[in-house]
C-alpha positions in Angstrom: 176.7 -60.1 108.3 177.3 -58.7 111.7 177.8 -61.4 114.1 178.4 -64.4 111.7 175.8 -66.6 113.3 173.9 -68.6 110.8 170.1 -68.3 110.9 167.1 -68.8 108.6 166.4 -66.0 106.1 163.1 -65.4 107.8 164.8 -64.6 111.1 167.1 -62.0 109.6 166.5 -58.5 108.4 167.5 -57.5 104.7 169.3 -54.2 104.2 169.9 -52.3 101.0 172.0 -49.2 100.0 169.8 -46.2 99.1 171.3 -42.9 98.4 174.6 -43.6 100.3 172.7 -44.8 103.4 171.9 -48.3 104.5 168.2 -48.7 105.0 166.1 -51.6 106.3 164.0 -53.7 103.8 161.6 -55.7 106.0 159.5 -56.9 103.0 162.6 -57.9 101.0 161.2 -56.1 97.9 163.5 -53.1 97.4 165.7 -53.0 94.3 169.4 -53.5 94.5 171.8 -55.9 96.3 170.8 -56.9 99.6 172.5 -58.1 102.8 171.1 -59.9 105.9 171.7 -59.3 109.6 170.0 -60.2 112.9 167.4 -57.5 113.8 169.3 -56.6 117.0 171.5 -53.6 117.9 174.5 -55.7 118.8 174.7 -57.3 115.2 174.3 -53.8 113.7 177.3 -52.5 115.9 179.4 -55.4 115.0 178.8 -54.9 111.3 179.7 -51.2 111.7 182.9 -52.0 113.5 183.9 -54.5 110.9 182.9 -52.2 108.0 180.9 -55.1 106.7 178.1 -53.1 104.9 180.4 -51.7 102.1 181.8 -55.1 101.3 178.5 -57.0 101.5 176.5 -54.5 99.5 179.6 -54.0 97.1 179.4 -50.1 97.6 182.5 -48.9 99.4 182.0 -45.6 101.3 178.6 -46.5 102.9 178.4 -44.9 106.3 174.9 -43.9 107.0 173.1 -46.3 109.5 170.7 -43.8 111.1 167.5 -45.1 109.4 168.5 -48.8 110.2 169.2 -47.8 113.8 166.0 -46.1 114.1 164.1 -49.1 112.7 165.8 -51.5 114.9 165.0 -49.3 118.0 161.4 -49.1 117.1 160.9 -52.7 116.3 163.0 -54.1 119.1 163.1 -51.6 121.9 165.0 -53.7 124.2 167.7 -54.3 121.6 167.7 -58.0 122.6 166.8 -60.8 120.0 163.8 -62.7 120.8 163.9 -66.3 121.7 
């Protein structure tokens, strides 16, 4: 969704809309429409610039990515994709 590079579903992070905010769903079990992006800060930033979350999740007006950014910082401190 962010960078547009294809990858296996297992290499991507699912995100969902919850209460007007975009939240990570690492187990891919949360209800609702999900979208996938690489678990890196660059992909998140590009998705934010393109306003891709609202379109992908079919919920215009989504702006909160704080919880998602925190999750990415904790799970990947360098912000660089492995591999």
